[in-house]
C-alpha positions, 0 to 999 in steps of 0.5 A: 131196233131203236127202242132196243137201243133206248132201253139199253141206254136207259138202263146204263144211265140208271146204273151210273145214277144209282151207283151214286159215284160209289166204287165196287169193293170187290168183296166176293174176288177178295174172298175167292182169292183167299179160297182159290189163290195166295191167301196172304194177298187174298187177305190183303185183298179183303183188308182193302175191300173192307176198306173201300166198302167203309169209304162208300158207305161214309162211316168216316168223317171225311169230305166227300171228294176225299172219300170218293178218292180213298174208295176208288184207291182202296177198290183198285188195290182189292182188285189188283190183290185179288187178281195177282193172288189168283194169278200167282197161285195158277203160275204155281201150280203150273210152274212147280210140276214143270220145274219137277220135270226139268229137275228130273231130266237134269238129274237123268242126264247127270248119271 
C-alpha cells in the first residue's frame, strides 16, 4: 500500500515538474467545439488556444512572468469558450424541439 502511495506521489511530482509551469492550450477541446458546438465560439476557443500555445513556447519576447500570466489567461479563455460552445449547442438541440412542441400546443389551443 505504501509503495503504491509513493509511486503515485512520484508520478504526480514528475508531471508537475515536467510541465515546467506551462498551461494547457485545450487545442482538442477547441477543435471539438468547432465540430460539435457553435462554430463561431469554437473558433474563438481555437484562437485563444493558439495564443496559449505560443505563450507556452516562448515565441514572443516577453518576460517569463508575463508570458506565464498571459498563457494562463489565454488557456482559461480557450477552455471557457470551448465548453460554452458545446453547452450552447446542446441547449439549442434541446430547446428548439421543445419550443416547437410548445408553439404547436398553443396553436391547437387557439383553434
